[in-house]
mmCIF file of the C-alpha atoms, coordinates in Angstrom:
data_MODEL
# 
_entry.id   MODEL 
# 
loop_
_atom_site.group_PDB 
_atom_site.id 
_atom_site.type_symbol 
_atom_site.label_atom_id 
_atom_site.label_alt_id 
_atom_site.label_comp_id 
_atom_site.label_asym_id 
_atom_site.label_entity_id 
_atom_site.label_seq_id 
_atom_site.pdbx_PDB_ins_code 
_atom_site.Cartn_x 
_atom_site.Cartn_y 
_atom_site.Cartn_z 
_atom_site.occupancy 
_atom_site.B_iso_or_equiv 
_atom_site.pdbx_formal_charge 
_atom_site.auth_seq_id 
_atom_site.auth_comp_id 
_atom_site.auth_asym_id 
_atom_site.auth_atom_id 
_atom_site.pdbx_PDB_model_num 
ATOM 1   C CA . UNK A 1 1   ? -7.075  112.567 62.238 1.00 0.00 ? 1   UNK A CA 1 
ATOM 2   C CA . UNK A 1 2   ? -7.186  111.767 65.957 1.00 0.00 ? 2   UNK A CA 1 
ATOM 3   C CA . UNK A 1 3   ? -5.967  114.483 68.159 1.00 0.00 ? 3   UNK A CA 1 
ATOM 4   C CA . UNK A 1 4   ? -3.319  112.040 69.673 1.00 0.00 ? 4   UNK A CA 1 
ATOM 5   C CA . UNK A 1 5   ? -1.714  111.586 66.006 1.00 0.00 ? 5   UNK A CA 1 
ATOM 6   C CA . UNK A 1 6   ? -1.226  115.227 65.952 1.00 0.00 ? 6   UNK A CA 1 
ATOM 7   C CA . UNK A 1 7   ? 0.732   115.132 69.569 1.00 0.00 ? 7   UNK A CA 1 
ATOM 8   C CA . UNK A 1 8   ? 2.500   112.050 68.160 1.00 0.00 ? 8   UNK A CA 1 
ATOM 9   C CA . UNK A 1 9   ? 3.935   113.656 65.124 1.00 0.00 ? 9   UNK A CA 1 
ATOM 10  C CA . UNK A 1 10  ? 4.679   116.507 67.196 1.00 0.00 ? 10  UNK A CA 1 
ATOM 11  C CA . UNK A 1 11  ? 6.531   114.359 69.285 1.00 0.00 ? 11  UNK A CA 1 
ATOM 12  C CA . UNK A 1 12  ? 8.554   113.400 66.194 1.00 0.00 ? 12  UNK A CA 1 
ATOM 13  C CA . UNK A 1 13  ? 9.740   116.152 64.118 1.00 0.00 ? 13  UNK A CA 1 
ATOM 14  C CA . UNK A 1 14  ? 10.262  118.551 67.668 1.00 0.00 ? 14  UNK A CA 1 
ATOM 15  C CA . UNK A 1 15  ? 14.039  118.776 68.259 1.00 0.00 ? 15  UNK A CA 1 
ATOM 16  C CA . UNK A 1 16  ? 14.163  118.543 71.751 1.00 0.00 ? 16  UNK A CA 1 
ATOM 17  C CA . UNK A 1 17  ? 12.032  115.027 71.464 1.00 0.00 ? 17  UNK A CA 1 
ATOM 18  C CA . UNK A 1 18  ? 12.230  112.944 68.562 1.00 0.00 ? 18  UNK A CA 1 
ATOM 19  C CA . UNK A 1 19  ? 10.419  110.870 69.507 1.00 0.00 ? 19  UNK A CA 1 
ATOM 20  C CA . UNK A 1 20  ? 11.550  107.365 67.550 1.00 0.00 ? 20  UNK A CA 1 
ATOM 21  C CA . UNK A 1 21  ? 10.365  104.152 69.279 1.00 0.00 ? 21  UNK A CA 1 
ATOM 22  C CA . UNK A 1 22  ? 11.687  102.076 66.229 1.00 0.00 ? 22  UNK A CA 1 
ATOM 23  C CA . UNK A 1 23  ? 15.739  103.744 67.714 1.00 0.00 ? 23  UNK A CA 1 
ATOM 24  C CA . UNK A 1 24  ? 14.901  103.045 71.201 1.00 0.00 ? 24  UNK A CA 1 
ATOM 25  C CA . UNK A 1 25  ? 14.292  106.310 72.001 1.00 0.00 ? 25  UNK A CA 1 
ATOM 26  C CA . UNK A 1 26  ? 10.424  106.901 72.872 1.00 0.00 ? 26  UNK A CA 1 
ATOM 27  C CA . UNK A 1 27  ? 9.608   110.056 73.995 1.00 0.00 ? 27  UNK A CA 1 
ATOM 28  C CA . UNK A 1 28  ? 5.363   110.446 73.152 1.00 0.00 ? 28  UNK A CA 1 
ATOM 29  C CA . UNK A 1 29  ? 3.567   107.405 75.936 1.00 0.00 ? 29  UNK A CA 1 
ATOM 30  C CA . UNK A 1 30  ? -0.208  106.914 76.085 1.00 0.00 ? 30  UNK A CA 1 
ATOM 31  C CA . UNK A 1 31  ? -2.073  106.117 79.065 1.00 0.00 ? 31  UNK A CA 1 
ATOM 32  C CA . UNK A 1 32  ? -5.821  105.203 80.382 1.00 0.00 ? 32  UNK A CA 1 
ATOM 33  C CA . UNK A 1 33  ? -5.857  107.816 82.930 1.00 0.00 ? 33  UNK A CA 1 
ATOM 34  C CA . UNK A 1 34  ? -4.885  110.258 85.572 1.00 0.00 ? 34  UNK A CA 1 
ATOM 35  C CA . UNK A 1 35  ? -4.470  106.728 87.718 1.00 0.00 ? 35  UNK A CA 1 
ATOM 36  C CA . UNK A 1 36  ? -2.030  106.518 84.155 1.00 0.00 ? 36  UNK A CA 1 
ATOM 37  C CA . UNK A 1 37  ? -0.237  109.406 84.069 1.00 0.00 ? 37  UNK A CA 1 
ATOM 38  C CA . UNK A 1 38  ? 0.493   109.313 87.723 1.00 0.00 ? 38  UNK A CA 1 
ATOM 39  C CA . UNK A 1 39  ? 2.055   105.343 87.620 1.00 0.00 ? 39  UNK A CA 1 
ATOM 40  C CA . UNK A 1 40  ? 3.782   105.560 84.073 1.00 0.00 ? 40  UNK A CA 1 
ATOM 41  C CA . UNK A 1 41  ? 7.009   107.527 85.576 1.00 0.00 ? 41  UNK A CA 1 
ATOM 42  C CA . UNK A 1 42  ? 8.739   104.550 87.240 1.00 0.00 ? 42  UNK A CA 1 
ATOM 43  C CA . UNK A 1 43  ? 8.784   102.524 84.023 1.00 0.00 ? 43  UNK A CA 1 
ATOM 44  C CA . UNK A 1 44  ? 10.759  105.433 81.948 1.00 0.00 ? 44  UNK A CA 1 
ATOM 45  C CA . UNK A 1 45  ? 14.383  105.804 82.514 1.00 0.00 ? 45  UNK A CA 1 
ATOM 46  C CA . UNK A 1 46  ? 15.501  109.249 83.215 1.00 0.00 ? 46  UNK A CA 1 
ATOM 47  C CA . UNK A 1 47  ? 17.495  109.700 79.654 1.00 0.00 ? 47  UNK A CA 1 
ATOM 48  C CA . UNK A 1 48  ? 14.499  110.362 77.998 1.00 0.00 ? 48  UNK A CA 1 
ATOM 49  C CA . UNK A 1 49  ? 13.864  113.457 79.209 1.00 0.00 ? 49  UNK A CA 1 
ATOM 50  C CA . UNK A 1 50  ? 11.276  115.556 78.129 1.00 0.00 ? 50  UNK A CA 1 
ATOM 51  C CA . UNK A 1 51  ? 8.570   113.355 76.710 1.00 0.00 ? 51  UNK A CA 1 
ATOM 52  C CA . UNK A 1 52  ? 4.887   114.032 76.458 1.00 0.00 ? 52  UNK A CA 1 
ATOM 53  C CA . UNK A 1 53  ? 2.421   111.773 78.455 1.00 0.00 ? 53  UNK A CA 1 
ATOM 54  C CA . UNK A 1 54  ? -1.875  111.914 76.502 1.00 0.00 ? 54  UNK A CA 1 
ATOM 55  C CA . UNK A 1 55  ? -4.556  110.514 78.336 1.00 0.00 ? 55  UNK A CA 1 
ATOM 56  C CA . UNK A 1 56  ? -6.646  108.830 76.022 1.00 0.00 ? 56  UNK A CA 1 
ATOM 57  C CA . UNK A 1 57  ? -9.505  109.003 78.849 1.00 0.00 ? 57  UNK A CA 1 
ATOM 58  C CA . UNK A 1 58  ? -11.000 112.498 77.350 1.00 0.00 ? 58  UNK A CA 1 
ATOM 59  C CA . UNK A 1 59  ? -14.149 114.399 78.578 1.00 0.00 ? 59  UNK A CA 1 
ATOM 60  C CA . UNK A 1 60  ? -16.337 116.914 76.223 1.00 0.00 ? 60  UNK A CA 1 
ATOM 61  C CA . UNK A 1 61  ? -20.174 118.289 75.870 1.00 0.00 ? 61  UNK A CA 1 
ATOM 62  C CA . UNK A 1 62  ? -22.664 119.346 74.114 1.00 0.00 ? 62  UNK A CA 1 
ATOM 63  C CA . UNK A 1 63  ? -22.669 123.520 73.965 1.00 0.00 ? 63  UNK A CA 1 
ATOM 64  C CA . UNK A 1 64  ? -24.703 125.950 71.594 1.00 0.00 ? 64  UNK A CA 1 
ATOM 65  C CA . UNK A 1 65  ? -25.322 122.199 68.970 1.00 0.00 ? 65  UNK A CA 1 
ATOM 66  C CA . UNK A 1 66  ? -21.468 121.344 69.311 1.00 0.00 ? 66  UNK A CA 1 
ATOM 67  C CA . UNK A 1 67  ? -20.033 118.701 70.096 1.00 0.00 ? 67  UNK A CA 1 
ATOM 68  C CA . UNK A 1 68  ? -16.783 119.718 71.513 1.00 0.00 ? 68  UNK A CA 1 
ATOM 69  C CA . UNK A 1 69  ? -13.901 117.423 73.595 1.00 0.00 ? 69  UNK A CA 1 
ATOM 70  C CA . UNK A 1 70  ? -10.898 118.174 76.142 1.00 0.00 ? 70  UNK A CA 1 
ATOM 71  C CA . UNK A 1 71  ? -7.841  116.381 75.613 1.00 0.00 ? 71  UNK A CA 1 
ATOM 72  C CA . UNK A 1 72  ? -5.651  116.364 78.096 1.00 0.00 ? 72  UNK A CA 1 
ATOM 73  C CA . UNK A 1 73  ? -1.576  116.754 77.211 1.00 0.00 ? 73  UNK A CA 1 
ATOM 74  C CA . UNK A 1 74  ? 0.929   116.007 79.555 1.00 0.00 ? 74  UNK A CA 1 
ATOM 75  C CA . UNK A 1 75  ? 5.048   117.906 78.926 1.00 0.00 ? 75  UNK A CA 1 
ATOM 76  C CA . UNK A 1 76  ? 6.825   116.191 81.086 1.00 0.00 ? 76  UNK A CA 1 
ATOM 77  C CA . UNK A 1 77  ? 10.501  116.739 82.125 1.00 0.00 ? 77  UNK A CA 1 
ATOM 78  C CA . UNK A 1 78  ? 12.311  114.307 85.206 1.00 0.00 ? 78  UNK A CA 1 
ATOM 79  C CA . UNK A 1 79  ? 13.605  116.799 88.264 1.00 0.00 ? 79  UNK A CA 1 
ATOM 80  C CA . UNK A 1 80  ? 17.761  115.752 88.625 1.00 0.00 ? 80  UNK A CA 1 
ATOM 81  C CA . UNK A 1 81  ? 16.953  115.503 92.815 1.00 0.00 ? 81  UNK A CA 1 
ATOM 82  C CA . UNK A 1 82  ? 13.782  114.989 94.499 1.00 0.00 ? 82  UNK A CA 1 
ATOM 83  C CA . UNK A 1 83  ? 14.951  116.655 97.154 1.00 0.00 ? 83  UNK A CA 1 
ATOM 84  C CA . UNK A 1 84  ? 16.582  119.273 95.313 1.00 0.00 ? 84  UNK A CA 1 
ATOM 85  C CA . UNK A 1 85  ? 13.427  121.510 95.383 1.00 0.00 ? 85  UNK A CA 1 
ATOM 86  C CA . UNK A 1 86  ? 15.689  123.985 92.754 1.00 0.00 ? 86  UNK A CA 1 
ATOM 87  C CA . UNK A 1 87  ? 15.422  120.812 90.624 1.00 0.00 ? 87  UNK A CA 1 
ATOM 88  C CA . UNK A 1 88  ? 12.219  120.222 90.842 1.00 0.00 ? 88  UNK A CA 1 
ATOM 89  C CA . UNK A 1 89  ? 11.376  123.941 90.023 1.00 0.00 ? 89  UNK A CA 1 
ATOM 90  C CA . UNK A 1 90  ? 13.809  123.457 86.872 1.00 0.00 ? 90  UNK A CA 1 
ATOM 91  C CA . UNK A 1 91  ? 12.370  120.614 85.520 1.00 0.00 ? 91  UNK A CA 1 
ATOM 92  C CA . UNK A 1 92  ? 8.666   121.975 85.591 1.00 0.00 ? 92  UNK A CA 1 
ATOM 93  C CA . UNK A 1 93  ? 10.351  125.125 83.973 1.00 0.00 ? 93  UNK A CA 1 
ATOM 94  C CA . UNK A 1 94  ? 11.396  122.824 81.287 1.00 0.00 ? 94  UNK A CA 1 
ATOM 95  C CA . UNK A 1 95  ? 7.947   121.249 80.848 1.00 0.00 ? 95  UNK A CA 1 
ATOM 96  C CA . UNK A 1 96  ? 6.567   124.348 80.087 1.00 0.00 ? 96  UNK A CA 1 
ATOM 97  C CA . UNK A 1 97  ? 9.281   125.570 77.860 1.00 0.00 ? 97  UNK A CA 1 
ATOM 98  C CA . UNK A 1 98  ? 7.996   122.317 75.779 1.00 0.00 ? 98  UNK A CA 1 
ATOM 99  C CA . UNK A 1 99  ? 4.387   122.892 76.388 1.00 0.00 ? 99  UNK A CA 1 
ATOM 100 C CA . UNK A 1 100 ? 4.659   126.514 74.931 1.00 0.00 ? 100 UNK A CA 1 
ATOM 101 C CA . UNK A 1 101 ? 6.288   125.912 72.344 1.00 0.00 ? 101 UNK A CA 1 
ATOM 102 C CA . UNK A 1 102 ? 4.019   123.022 71.130 1.00 0.00 ? 102 UNK A CA 1 
ATOM 103 C CA . UNK A 1 103 ? 0.700   125.622 71.796 1.00 0.00 ? 103 UNK A CA 1 
ATOM 104 C CA . UNK A 1 104 ? 2.826   127.732 69.247 1.00 0.00 ? 104 UNK A CA 1 
ATOM 105 C CA . UNK A 1 105 ? 2.591   124.369 67.089 1.00 0.00 ? 105 UNK A CA 1 
ATOM 106 C CA . UNK A 1 106 ? -0.470  124.116 67.162 1.00 0.00 ? 106 UNK A CA 1 
ATOM 107 C CA . UNK A 1 107 ? -1.401  127.928 66.431 1.00 0.00 ? 107 UNK A CA 1 
ATOM 108 C CA . UNK A 1 108 ? 0.163   128.084 64.010 1.00 0.00 ? 108 UNK A CA 1 
ATOM 109 C CA . UNK A 1 109 ? -1.611  125.331 62.161 1.00 0.00 ? 109 UNK A CA 1 
ATOM 110 C CA . UNK A 1 110 ? -5.053  126.624 63.766 1.00 0.00 ? 110 UNK A CA 1 
ATOM 111 C CA . UNK A 1 111 ? -4.330  129.777 61.596 1.00 0.00 ? 111 UNK A CA 1 
ATOM 112 C CA . UNK A 1 112 ? -3.650  128.003 58.394 1.00 0.00 ? 112 UNK A CA 1 
ATOM 113 C CA . UNK A 1 113 ? -6.005  125.778 58.132 1.00 0.00 ? 113 UNK A CA 1 
ATOM 114 C CA . UNK A 1 114 ? -9.335  126.076 57.185 1.00 0.00 ? 114 UNK A CA 1 
ATOM 115 C CA . UNK A 1 115 ? -12.416 126.451 59.830 1.00 0.00 ? 115 UNK A CA 1 
ATOM 116 C CA . UNK A 1 116 ? -13.747 123.458 59.357 1.00 0.00 ? 116 UNK A CA 1 
ATOM 117 C CA . UNK A 1 117 ? -10.024 121.675 59.478 1.00 0.00 ? 117 UNK A CA 1 
ATOM 118 C CA . UNK A 1 118 ? -8.634  119.503 61.886 1.00 0.00 ? 118 UNK A CA 1 
ATOM 119 C CA . UNK A 1 119 ? -6.431  121.754 63.356 1.00 0.00 ? 119 UNK A CA 1 
ATOM 120 C CA . UNK A 1 120 ? -9.268  125.078 62.928 1.00 0.00 ? 120 UNK A CA 1 
ATOM 121 C CA . UNK A 1 121 ? -11.795 123.655 65.147 1.00 0.00 ? 121 UNK A CA 1 
ATOM 122 C CA . UNK A 1 122 ? -9.412  124.162 68.103 1.00 0.00 ? 122 UNK A CA 1 
ATOM 123 C CA . UNK A 1 123 ? -10.033 127.031 70.184 1.00 0.00 ? 123 UNK A CA 1 
ATOM 124 C CA . UNK A 1 124 ? -7.495  129.032 70.511 1.00 0.00 ? 124 UNK A CA 1 
ATOM 125 C CA . UNK A 1 125 ? -9.718  131.807 72.028 1.00 0.00 ? 125 UNK A CA 1 
ATOM 126 C CA . UNK A 1 126 ? -10.823 130.068 75.038 1.00 0.00 ? 126 UNK A CA 1 
ATOM 127 C CA . UNK A 1 127 ? -9.826  126.326 75.064 1.00 0.00 ? 127 UNK A CA 1 
ATOM 128 C CA . UNK A 1 128 ? -6.291  125.693 76.087 1.00 0.00 ? 128 UNK A CA 1 
ATOM 129 C CA . UNK A 1 129 ? -6.429  125.353 80.027 1.00 0.00 ? 129 UNK A CA 1 
ATOM 130 C CA . UNK A 1 130 ? -2.732  124.906 81.606 1.00 0.00 ? 130 UNK A CA 1 
ATOM 131 C CA . UNK A 1 131 ? -1.525  123.799 85.240 1.00 0.00 ? 131 UNK A CA 1 
ATOM 132 C CA . UNK A 1 132 ? 1.535   121.575 86.400 1.00 0.00 ? 132 UNK A CA 1 
ATOM 133 C CA . UNK A 1 133 ? 1.324   118.571 87.562 1.00 0.00 ? 133 UNK A CA 1 
ATOM 134 C CA . UNK A 1 134 ? 3.404   116.600 89.786 1.00 0.00 ? 134 UNK A CA 1 
ATOM 135 C CA . UNK A 1 135 ? 5.806   115.269 91.283 1.00 0.00 ? 135 UNK A CA 1 
ATOM 136 C CA . UNK A 1 136 ? 5.298   112.135 89.213 1.00 0.00 ? 136 UNK A CA 1 
ATOM 137 C CA . UNK A 1 137 ? 6.535   108.750 90.333 1.00 0.00 ? 137 UNK A CA 1 
ATOM 138 C CA . UNK A 1 138 ? 10.406  108.880 89.874 1.00 0.00 ? 138 UNK A CA 1 
ATOM 139 C CA . UNK A 1 139 ? 10.941  112.448 89.871 1.00 0.00 ? 139 UNK A CA 1 
ATOM 140 C CA . UNK A 1 140 ? 9.279   113.245 86.602 1.00 0.00 ? 140 UNK A CA 1 
ATOM 141 C CA . UNK A 1 141 ? 7.133   117.078 86.649 1.00 0.00 ? 141 UNK A CA 1 
ATOM 142 C CA . UNK A 1 142 ? 4.843   118.305 84.100 1.00 0.00 ? 142 UNK A CA 1 
ATOM 143 C CA . UNK A 1 143 ? 2.751   120.623 82.777 1.00 0.00 ? 143 UNK A CA 1 
ATOM 144 C CA . UNK A 1 144 ? -0.895  119.878 81.674 1.00 0.00 ? 144 UNK A CA 1 
ATOM 145 C CA . UNK A 1 145 ? -2.471  120.850 78.663 1.00 0.00 ? 145 UNK A CA 1 
ATOM 146 C CA . UNK A 1 146 ? -5.905  120.693 78.026 1.00 0.00 ? 146 UNK A CA 1 
ATOM 147 C CA . UNK A 1 147 ? -7.065  121.379 75.141 1.00 0.00 ? 147 UNK A CA 1 
ATOM 148 C CA . UNK A 1 148 ? -10.690 121.789 73.877 1.00 0.00 ? 148 UNK A CA 1 
ATOM 149 C CA . UNK A 1 149 ? -11.499 120.921 70.421 1.00 0.00 ? 149 UNK A CA 1 
ATOM 150 C CA . UNK A 1 150 ? -14.547 120.631 68.463 1.00 0.00 ? 150 UNK A CA 1 
ATOM 151 C CA . UNK A 1 151 ? -16.174 118.151 66.817 1.00 0.00 ? 151 UNK A CA 1 
ATOM 152 C CA . UNK A 1 152 ? -18.388 118.088 63.821 1.00 0.00 ? 152 UNK A CA 1 
ATOM 153 C CA . UNK A 1 153 ? -21.909 116.113 63.925 1.00 0.00 ? 153 UNK A CA 1 
ATOM 154 C CA . UNK A 1 154 ? -22.434 115.185 60.551 1.00 0.00 ? 154 UNK A CA 1 
ATOM 155 C CA . UNK A 1 155 ? -24.156 112.170 61.016 1.00 0.00 ? 155 UNK A CA 1 
ATOM 156 C CA . UNK A 1 156 ? -27.483 111.335 60.064 1.00 0.00 ? 156 UNK A CA 1 
ATOM 157 C CA . UNK A 1 157 ? -29.960 109.241 61.251 1.00 0.00 ? 157 UNK A CA 1 
ATOM 158 C CA . UNK A 1 158 ? -30.179 105.762 58.597 1.00 0.00 ? 158 UNK A CA 1 
ATOM 159 C CA . UNK A 1 159 ? -33.217 103.301 58.693 1.00 0.00 ? 159 UNK A CA 1 
ATOM 160 C CA . UNK A 1 160 ? -30.798 100.626 58.297 1.00 0.00 ? 160 UNK A CA 1 
ATOM 161 C CA . UNK A 1 161 ? -28.499 101.858 62.242 1.00 0.00 ? 161 UNK A CA 1 
ATOM 162 C CA . UNK A 1 162 ? -32.519 99.994  64.006 1.00 0.00 ? 162 UNK A CA 1 
ATOM 163 C CA . UNK A 1 163 ? -33.766 96.919  63.739 1.00 0.00 ? 163 UNK A CA 1 
ATOM 164 C CA . UNK A 1 164 ? -37.377 97.413  61.858 1.00 0.00 ? 164 UNK A CA 1 
ATOM 165 C CA . UNK A 1 165 ? -35.922 100.611 60.476 1.00 0.00 ? 165 UNK A CA 1 
ATOM 166 C CA . UNK A 1 166 ? -37.966 101.979 63.222 1.00 0.00 ? 166 UNK A CA 1 
# 
C-alpha cells in the first residue's frame, strides 16, 4: 500500500472530510510539488474546507543501512476572510485539529501493526515534523506534516536485469 493510499483512505472515512469525488465532494488532492500546493487553492471551492493536499514528490535517504522517505501532507482549511487575522488564526487551528486526528489514526494503526507492516514502519518517535503553511492561494491555510516511513530494501541483484548477465 502506498502512503498516498493511506492518506486517501483516511480522508474517505474521517467524517469532517468524507472524500467522495463521485458524489462531488472531493477532499483529497495530489499535487507534484510545493509549487503545486501554493497554486492549488485557487481552483477549490470554499465549501471543500477542510481538505488534504499531498505532494507526490518525496525526499528520503539512507541511514544506518535503511532507506526512508519523508511524505509531505497538508491539512488545509479556508479562512472566511483573508483580511481578518482572527479568521486566519481560526483556519490554522482547525487545520491543526484535523492534523492531530490524522496523527492519532496513524499512531493507532502503528501500535497495532507488525514492525514490518505498512504502519509499523512509520517512525512515530522522531519521524513526524509539523509546521503551519500559508496563506496559500485564495484564503487557504494549512498544517504541513512530514512523516518519515522506512522502506524495506529486500531486492537482490539478478543477472537477467543486466546486459550479458554482468
